[in-house]
C-alpha positions as CSV (number, residue, x, y, z in Angstrom):
1,X,-32.8,-15.8,20.8
2,X,-31.0,-19.0,20.0
3,X,-28.6,-18.8,17.0
4,X,-26.7,-21.5,15.2
5,X,-23.8,-20.1,13.1
6,X,-21.9,-22.4,10.7
7,X,-18.4,-21.4,9.5
8,X,-15.4,-23.4,8.3
9,X,-13.2,-22.2,11.1
10,X,-13.5,-21.3,14.8
11,X,-11.4,-18.4,16.2
12,X,-8.8,-20.8,17.5
13,X,-8.3,-22.5,14.1
14,X,-4.6,-22.3,12.9
15,X,-5.8,-20.6,9.7
16,X,-8.4,-18.3,11.3
17,X,-8.6,-14.9,9.5
18,X,-10.9,-12.0,9.0
19,X,-14.1,-14.0,8.4
20,X,-13.5,-15.8,11.7
21,X,-12.9,-12.5,13.5
22,X,-16.3,-11.2,12.1
23,X,-18.1,-14.3,13.3
24,X,-16.6,-14.4,16.8
25,X,-16.7,-10.6,17.5
26,X,-20.4,-10.5,16.6
27,X,-21.2,-13.8,18.3
28,X,-19.7,-12.9,21.7
29,X,-21.5,-9.6,21.7
30,X,-24.8,-11.3,20.9
31,X,-24.1,-13.5,24.0
32,X,-23.5,-10.4,26.1
33,X,-26.9,-9.1,24.9
34,X,-28.5,-12.2,26.4
35,X,-28.7,-14.5,23.4
36,X,-27.4,-18.0,22.9
37,X,-24.9,-18.7,20.1
38,X,-23.6,-22.0,18.9
39,X,-20.8,-22.0,16.3
40,X,-20.4,-25.2,14.2
41,X,-16.9,-25.4,12.6
42,X,-14.4,-27.9,11.4
43,X,-12.2,-29.7,14.0
44,X,-8.4,-29.5,13.7
45,X,-6.7,-32.3,15.5
46,X,-5.3,-30.0,18.1
47,X,-8.7,-28.7,19.3
48,X,-11.5,-30.4,21.4
49,X,-14.8,-31.3,19.9
50,X,-16.7,-29.0,22.3
51,X,-15.6,-25.7,23.9
52,X,-17.1,-22.5,25.2
53,X,-15.2,-19.3,24.5
54,X,-16.5,-16.0,25.9
55,X,-20.0,-17.6,26.2
56,X,-20.1,-18.8,22.6
57,X,-20.6,-22.6,22.4
58,X,-18.1,-24.1,19.8
59,X,-19.0,-27.5,18.3
60,X,-16.3,-28.9,16.0
61,X,-17.0,-31.6,13.4
62,X,-15.1,-32.9,10.4
63,X,-12.5,-31.2,8.3
64,X,-12.5,-28.6,5.4
65,X,-14.5,-30.9,3.1
66,X,-16.3,-33.2,5.5
67,X,-17.8,-30.3,7.4
68,X,-20.1,-30.0,4.4
69,X,-21.4,-33.4,5.3
70,X,-21.6,-32.8,9.0
71,X,-23.4,-29.4,8.7
72,X,-26.6,-30.6,7.0
73,X,-26.8,-33.6,9.4
74,X,-26.4,-31.3,12.4
75,X,-28.9,-28.8,11.0
76,X,-31.5,-31.5,10.3
77,X,-31.1,-33.0,13.8
78,X,-30.7,-29.9,15.9
79,X,-32.4,-27.0,14.0
80,X,-35.5,-27.2,16.2
81,X,-33.3,-26.1,19.1
82,X,-32.6,-22.7,17.4
83,X,-34.5,-19.7,16.2
84,X,-32.3,-18.9,13.2
85,X,-29.5,-20.6,11.2
86,X,-26.6,-18.5,9.8
87,X,-24.4,-19.9,7.1
88,X,-21.1,-18.0,6.8
89,X,-20.1,-17.9,3.1
90,X,-16.5,-17.0,3.4
91,X,-15.3,-19.8,1.1
92,X,-16.5,-21.0,-2.3
93,X,-19.1,-23.6,-1.3
94,X,-22.1,-22.6,0.9
95,X,-23.6,-25.0,3.5
96,X,-27.1,-24.8,2.0
97,X,-28.7,-25.1,5.5
98,X,-32.0,-23.7,4.1
99,X,-32.6,-27.0,2.4
100,X,-32.4,-29.0,5.7
101,X,-34.6,-26.9,8.0
102,X,-37.8,-24.9,8.0
103,X,-36.2,-22.3,10.4
104,X,-35.2,-18.9,9.0
105,X,-31.7,-19.0,7.4
106,X,-29.3,-16.2,6.6
107,X,-26.3,-16.3,4.3
108,X,-23.5,-14.0,5.5
109,X,-21.4,-13.4,2.3
110,X,-17.9,-12.0,2.7
111,X,-16.9,-11.9,-1.0
112,X,-17.9,-13.2,-4.3
113,X,-15.0,-14.7,-6.2
114,X,-16.4,-14.4,-9.7
115,X,-13.9,-14.6,-12.5
116,X,-11.0,-14.8,-10.0
117,X,-12.2,-18.2,-8.7
118,X,-9.5,-19.9,-10.6
119,X,-7.1,-18.3,-8.1
120,X,-8.9,-19.9,-5.2
121,X,-9.7,-23.4,-6.7
122,X,-7.7,-25.5,-9.2
123,X,-9.1,-26.5,-12.5
124,X,-11.5,-28.2,-13.2
125,X,-13.0,-27.8,-9.7
126,X,-13.4,-24.0,-10.2
127,X,-16.3,-24.8,-12.5
128,X,-18.1,-26.3,-9.5
129,X,-17.2,-23.1,-7.6
130,X,-18.8,-20.9,-10.2
131,X,-21.9,-23.1,-10.2
132,X,-22.0,-22.9,-6.4
133,X,-21.9,-19.1,-6.4
134,X,-24.5,-18.8,-9.1
135,X,-26.8,-21.0,-6.9
136,X,-26.8,-18.5,-4.0
137,X,-29.9,-16.5,-5.1
138,X,-31.9,-19.7,-5.2
139,X,-30.8,-21.2,-2.0
140,X,-31.3,-18.3,0.5
141,X,-34.0,-15.8,1.1
142,X,-32.0,-13.4,3.3
143,X,-28.4,-12.2,2.9
144,X,-25.9,-10.2,4.9
145,X,-23.0,-8.6,3.0
146,X,-20.0,-7.3,4.8
147,X,-19.5,-4.4,2.3
148,X,-21.3,-2.5,-0.4
149,X,-19.0,-4.1,-3.0
150,X,-20.2,-7.6,-1.9
151,X,-23.7,-6.3,-2.0
152,X,-23.2,-5.2,-5.6
153,X,-21.7,-8.6,-6.4
154,X,-24.7,-10.4,-5.0
155,X,-27.1,-8.2,-7.0
156,X,-25.1,-9.0,-10.1
157,X,-25.6,-12.7,-9.3
158,X,-29.3,-12.1,-9.3
159,X,-30.1,-11.5,-5.6
160,X,-32.9,-9.0,-5.1
161,X,-31.5,-5.9,-3.3
162,X,-34.4,-6.0,-0.8
163,X,-33.1,-9.4,0.4
164,X,-29.6,-8.0,1.3
165,X,-28.5,-6.1,4.4
166,X,-25.0,-4.7,4.9
167,X,-23.3,-5.3,8.2
168,X,-19.8,-4.0,8.2
169,X,-16.8,-5.3,10.1
170,X,-15.8,-3.4,13.2
171,X,-12.7,-2.6,15.2
172,X,-11.9,-3.1,18.9
173,X,-10.7,0.4,19.7
174,X,-9.5,-0.8,23.1
175,X,-7.0,-3.0,21.3
176,X,-6.2,-1.1,18.1
177,X,-4.9,2.4,18.8
178,X,-2.0,4.5,17.7
179,X,1.5,3.8,19.2
180,X,5.1,4.7,18.6
181,X,6.4,4.5,15.0
182,X,9.7,2.7,14.1
183,X,12.6,5.0,13.6
184,X,13.2,3.7,10.0
185,X,10.4,3.5,7.5
186,X,8.7,0.2,8.1
187,X,6.4,-1.4,5.4
188,X,4.1,-4.2,6.7
189,X,2.2,-6.9,4.8
190,X,-0.1,-8.9,7.2
191,X,-2.2,-11.6,5.7
192,X,-2.5,-15.3,4.8
193,X,0.1,-16.6,2.3
194,X,-2.4,-17.9,-0.3
195,X,-2.4,-17.3,-4.1
196,X,-5.2,-14.8,-4.3
197,X,-3.6,-12.6,-1.6
198,X,-0.6,-12.2,-3.9
199,X,2.2,-12.2,-1.4
200,X,4.7,-12.3,-4.3
201,X,3.4,-8.9,-5.4
202,X,4.3,-7.5,-2.0
203,X,7.9,-8.9,-2.3
204,X,8.3,-7.5,-5.8
205,X,7.0,-4.1,-4.6
206,X,9.4,-4.2,-1.7
207,X,12.3,-4.7,-4.1
208,X,11.3,-1.5,-6.0
209,X,10.8,0.5,-2.8
210,X,14.2,-0.6,-1.5
211,X,16.0,0.8,-4.5
212,X,14.4,4.2,-3.9
213,X,14.5,4.2,-0.1
214,X,17.5,2.0,1.0
215,X,16.8,2.5,4.7
216,X,13.3,1.0,4.4
217,X,12.4,-2.1,6.4
218,X,10.0,-4.8,5.2
219,X,8.0,-7.3,7.4
220,X,5.6,-10.0,6.2
221,X,3.4,-11.5,8.9
222,X,1.2,-14.6,8.5
223,X,1.5,-18.1,7.2
224,X,0.2,-20.4,4.5
225,X,1.2,-22.5,1.5
226,X,2.7,-19.6,-0.5
227,X,5.1,-18.5,2.2
228,X,8.1,-20.6,1.0
229,X,7.6,-19.2,-2.6
230,X,7.6,-15.7,-1.2
231,X,10.8,-16.4,0.8
232,X,12.6,-17.8,-2.2
233,X,11.5,-14.8,-4.3
234,X,12.9,-12.3,-1.7
235,X,16.3,-14.1,-1.9
236,X,16.2,-14.1,-5.7
237,X,15.5,-10.4,-5.8
238,X,18.1,-9.6,-3.1
239,X,15.6,-7.8,-0.9
240,X,15.7,-8.4,2.9
241,X,12.3,-9.2,4.2
242,X,11.6,-10.3,7.7
243,X,9.1,-13.2,7.7
244,X,7.7,-13.4,11.2
245,X,5.1,-16.1,10.6
246,X,1.7,-16.4,12.4
247,X,1.7,-13.9,15.3
248,X,-0.3,-13.1,18.4
249,X,-2.8,-10.3,18.7
250,X,-0.3,-8.4,20.9
251,X,2.5,-8.7,18.3
252,X,0.0,-7.8,15.5
253,X,-0.9,-4.5,17.3
254,X,2.7,-3.7,17.8
255,X,3.5,-4.1,14.2
256,X,0.5,-2.1,13.0
257,X,1.5,0.7,15.3
258,X,5.2,0.7,14.3
259,X,4.5,0.5,10.6
260,X,4.6,3.6,8.4
261,X,2.5,1.9,5.7
262,X,0.5,-1.3,5.6
263,X,0.2,-3.1,2.2
264,X,-2.7,-5.1,0.8
265,X,-2.1,-7.1,-2.4
266,X,-5.3,-9.2,-2.5
267,X,-7.2,-9.5,-5.8
268,X,-10.3,-10.7,-4.0
269,X,-11.3,-9.0,-0.8
270,X,-14.8,-8.6,0.7
271,X,-13.7,-5.9,3.1
272,X,-10.1,-5.9,4.3
273,X,-10.2,-6.0,8.1
274,X,-6.5,-5.4,8.5
275,X,-6.8,-2.2,6.6
276,X,-9.3,-0.9,9.2
277,X,-7.2,-2.2,12.1
278,X,-4.2,-0.5,10.6
279,X,-6.2,2.8,10.3
280,X,-7.3,2.6,13.9
281,X,-3.6,2.1,14.8
282,X,-2.7,5.2,12.9
283,X,-1.2,3.5,9.9
284,X,-2.3,4.3,6.3
285,X,-2.7,1.5,3.8
286,X,-1.8,1.0,0.1
287,X,-3.8,-1.7,-1.6
288,X,-5.3,-2.7,-4.9
289,X,-8.6,-1.1,-5.9
290,X,-10.7,-4.3,-5.6
291,X,-13.8,-5.3,-3.8
292,X,-14.2,-4.0,-0.2
293,X,-10.7,-2.4,-0.2
294,X,-12.4,0.4,-2.1
295,X,-14.3,1.1,1.1
296,X,-11.8,0.2,3.8
297,X,-9.2,2.4,2.1
298,X,-10.4,5.8,0.9
299,X,-8.1,6.7,-2.0
300,X,-6.0,9.8,-1.3
301,X,-7.6,10.3,2.1
302,X,-6.8,7.3,4.4
303,X,-4.2,5.7,2.0
304,X,-3.9,4.9,-1.7
305,X,-5.5,2.5,-4.1
306,X,-3.3,1.1,-6.9
307,X,-4.4,-0.4,-10.2
308,X,-5.2,-4.1,-9.6
309,X,-2.1,-6.2,-10.3
310,X,0.1,-3.2,-11.1
311,X,3.1,-3.8,-8.8
312,X,4.9,-0.7,-10.1
313,X,1.9,1.5,-9.2
314,X,1.7,-0.2,-5.8
315,X,5.4,0.5,-5.1
316,X,5.3,4.1,-6.3
317,X,2.4,4.9,-4.0
318,X,4.3,3.3,-1.0
319,X,7.3,5.4,-1.9
320,X,5.2,8.5,-2.3
321,X,4.0,8.2,1.3
322,X,7.4,7.3,2.8
323,X,9.1,10.2,1.1
324,X,6.6,12.8,2.2
325,X,6.3,13.4,6.0
326,X,3.5,15.9,5.6
327,X,1.5,13.4,3.5
328,X,2.1,10.6,5.9
329,X,0.9,12.7,8.8
330,X,-2.3,13.7,6.9
331,X,-3.1,10.2,5.9
332,X,-2.4,8.9,9.4
333,X,-4.8,11.3,11.0
334,X,-7.5,10.7,8.4
335,X,-7.2,7.0,8.7
336,X,-7.5,7.1,12.4
337,X,-10.6,9.3,12.2
338,X,-12.2,7.1,9.5
339,X,-11.7,4.0,11.7
340,X,-13.7,5.5,14.5
341,X,-16.8,5.0,12.3
342,X,-16.5,1.2,12.7
343,X,-17.2,-0.5,16.0
344,X,-18.0,-4.2,16.7
345,X,-20.7,-3.2,19.1
346,X,-22.5,-1.3,16.4
347,X,-22.1,-4.1,14.0
348,X,-23.5,-6.6,16.5
349,X,-26.6,-4.4,17.1
350,X,-27.2,-4.1,13.3
351,X,-26.7,-7.8,12.9
352,X,-29.3,-8.5,15.6
353,X,-31.7,-6.1,13.8
354,X,-31.4,-8.3,10.7
355,X,-32.0,-11.5,12.7
356,X,-35.1,-10.0,14.3
357,X,-36.4,-9.0,10.9
358,X,-36.3,-12.6,9.5
359,X,-37.5,-14.3,12.7
360,X,-40.6,-12.2,13.3
């Protein structure tokens, strides 16, 4: 099987996140199964145009916007070399590869922005984004959703349920496993600093938690355009937050292991991979009850879900865990057990089943 997968970013991209992890972890496993995978992605100035990583061929062209010009040209020219084309829809605008080839095409949808699209795109461009999302049912015959909530969103857009398969994210259990906790209560936020991830909500929640638990420590990991604003807010509120920037996988694992609670403040989230990686590391999560977080965090079992946008509710649930050793122990054990249900090998096998079903 020869697969062409199109995604905005490759795993080495400076802004690579959960969607890129999904693409790469499944791609490298498809290669191990004996298949050929080419990933077409945008080209940062620091990366070569062509590279092979773990057997996955990486072809880099254009930038965030111009990749949408390169992709149809590449598909039109090279699609005969592949058995299936996969468009990764992790951002607002799809690549519409189905219009440039007769080969089977699958759209992998991570989340549907819906009414929150104005948090992702500035006006008046968000109207184009709304139109792009509404076009999905007419542009693809086959869909993969990364969660049941994304599946529901696609159905609400008008996609026939029979055209949707769910293939969950996985966890590398050799990498993410429980470790030693910090002596003082450590609360971790680990994400990209962009508007819809609401890093400012985390800072405000930290300031509330600090008043009730003075010995608590707060760490925010990641980078992005909203980081300076979050740093200024922390100073304004007088709460000490350690901003560690973009971190290595090794440092990420260490922080997830040492944290007592991991916090998710996104208002749009197709799944919430960090929540699952935290669970595998023995750390419960507190997040907003939105999208896939309602699946990656089981409320009252592996962590807590707060009312979307309610910073006070978020902070109170963090405090509730930090102040109750028995509750923390129970949530930690439940989270670890729950994470064992998700494995990248199983996800890759399920993904291959979907590919086979559309290519036969």
